[in-house]
C-alpha positions as CSV (number, residue, x, y, z in Angstrom):
1,M,-2.2,-12.4,3.8
2,S,-0.7,-8.6,3.5
3,D,-1.4,-6.0,6.2
4,K,-3.8,-3.1,5.5
5,I,-1.5,0.1,5.8
6,A,-2.6,3.5,6.2
7,V,-1.1,6.0,3.7
8,R,-0.2,9.2,5.1
9,T,1.5,12.4,3.7
10,D,1.6,16.2,4.2
11,G,1.3,16.7,0.6
12,A,-2.6,16.4,0.7
13,P,-4.9,17.6,3.6
14,A,-5.2,15.7,6.6
15,P,-8.5,13.8,6.8
16,A,-11.3,16.0,8.7
17,H,-13.0,13.0,9.8
18,T,-12.5,9.2,10.9
19,F,-10.9,7.9,7.8
20,S,-7.3,7.6,6.3
21,Q,-6.1,9.5,3.2
22,G,-5.5,6.2,1.6
23,V,-5.1,2.6,2.5
24,R,-2.7,0.0,0.8
25,K,-3.1,-3.6,1.0
26,G,-0.9,-5.5,-1.1
27,P,-0.6,-4.0,-4.5
28,F,-4.0,-2.1,-4.1
29,V,-4.2,1.5,-3.1
30,Q,-7.5,3.2,-2.4
31,V,-7.5,7.0,-1.9
32,S,-10.1,8.6,0.1
33,G,-12.2,11.2,-1.7
34,Q,-10.2,14.5,-1.9
35,G,-11.2,18.1,-2.5
36,P,-9.9,21.4,-3.5
37,V,-8.2,21.9,-0.1
38,D,-4.5,23.5,0.6
39,P,-2.7,20.7,2.4
40,V,-0.9,23.4,4.5
41,T,-3.6,25.6,5.5
42,S,-6.7,23.3,5.3
43,E,-8.5,26.2,3.4
44,Y,-10.9,25.3,0.7
45,L,-9.6,27.0,-2.6
46,Y,-10.8,28.5,-5.6
47,P,-14.5,29.2,-4.7
48,G,-16.6,28.8,-7.8
49,D,-13.9,27.8,-10.2
50,V,-14.3,24.3,-11.0
51,A,-11.4,24.0,-13.2
52,A,-9.0,25.1,-10.5
53,Q,-10.8,23.0,-7.9
54,T,-10.3,20.1,-10.2
55,T,-6.6,20.5,-10.7
56,R,-6.0,21.0,-6.8
57,T,-8.0,18.3,-5.8
58,L,-6.2,15.8,-8.4
59,E,-2.7,17.2,-7.0
60,N,-3.9,16.1,-3.5
61,V,-5.0,12.6,-5.1
62,R,-1.6,12.2,-6.7
63,A,0.2,13.2,-3.5
64,I,-1.7,10.4,-1.7
65,V,-1.0,7.9,-4.4
66,E,2.7,8.7,-4.4
67,A,2.8,8.3,-0.8
68,S,1.7,4.9,-1.0
69,G,4.7,3.9,-3.2
70,A,2.8,4.1,-6.5
71,T,2.8,6.7,-9.3
72,F,-0.1,8.5,-10.8
73,D,0.6,6.1,-13.8
74,D,-0.5,3.3,-11.5
75,V,-4.1,4.7,-11.1
76,V,-6.7,2.5,-12.7
77,M,-9.8,4.2,-11.4
78,L,-10.9,7.8,-10.6
79,R,-14.5,8.7,-9.5
80,V,-15.3,12.4,-9.9
81,Y,-18.0,13.9,-7.9
82,L,-19.6,17.0,-9.1
83,T,-22.3,19.1,-7.6
84,K,-23.5,20.7,-11.0
85,R,-24.1,19.1,-14.2
86,E,-23.2,22.4,-16.0
87,D,-19.7,22.2,-14.6
88,F,-19.0,18.7,-16.4
89,S,-17.2,20.4,-19.7
90,V,-14.9,22.8,-17.7
91,M,-14.1,19.9,-15.2
92,N,-13.5,17.5,-18.0
93,D,-11.1,19.8,-19.6
94,A,-9.0,20.4,-16.6
95,Y,-9.3,16.8,-15.8
96,G,-8.0,15.8,-19.0
97,E,-5.1,18.2,-19.1
98,F,-3.9,16.8,-15.6
99,V,-4.3,13.2,-16.4
100,N,-2.6,13.4,-19.7
101,K,0.2,15.2,-18.1
102,H,0.9,12.6,-15.4
103,T,0.0,9.5,-17.4
104,K,2.4,7.8,-19.6
105,G,1.4,6.0,-22.7
106,E,-1.9,5.9,-24.1
107,V,-3.9,4.1,-21.5
108,L,-5.6,6.4,-19.5
109,P,-7.5,5.5,-16.0
110,S,-11.1,4.5,-16.1
111,R,-13.4,7.1,-14.8
112,T,-17.0,7.5,-13.3
113,T,-18.5,10.9,-12.9
114,V,-21.3,11.4,-10.5
115,F,-23.5,14.4,-9.9
116,T,-24.4,14.8,-6.2
117,G,-24.2,17.1,-3.0
118,L,-20.8,17.3,-1.5
119,P,-20.1,17.8,2.4
120,R,-19.2,21.4,2.2
121,E,-20.9,24.1,0.1
122,E,-17.8,25.6,-1.3
123,M,-16.7,22.2,-2.9
124,L,-17.7,22.0,-6.5
125,V,-15.8,18.7,-7.1
126,E,-14.5,15.5,-5.0
127,I,-12.1,12.8,-6.4
128,D,-11.3,9.4,-5.2
129,A,-8.9,6.9,-6.9
130,V,-7.8,3.3,-7.0
131,A,-4.0,2.4,-8.0
132,I,-2.5,-0.9,-8.5
133,V,1.3,-1.0,-7.8
């Protein structure tokens, strides 16, 4: 049985609470929900701009995936949490651009999108991921 390993990187924001940025167990990597936070300053970025927030959030997810020893192309599932249904189209365009840029071949990760409240008012989007190395 393989050990559970915390994934840590300075390329993504430090967790604000009692959880790991990501966890790897064997070939499986789970990335905790990420938001549009600058990893250096811990500031929430791009208030009101769901496209920019989506891209920044995916950059944070990618940094954690890569710190686990995987690549973004190893991501099999992304879950997107949005605060407003009307932001879906703009998020989807930014998401599509990022995912297509960082995925090789034609098989894109699976995705679920959920509309919900998020922990901070300035967060319009949160994304988590599962990768298999």
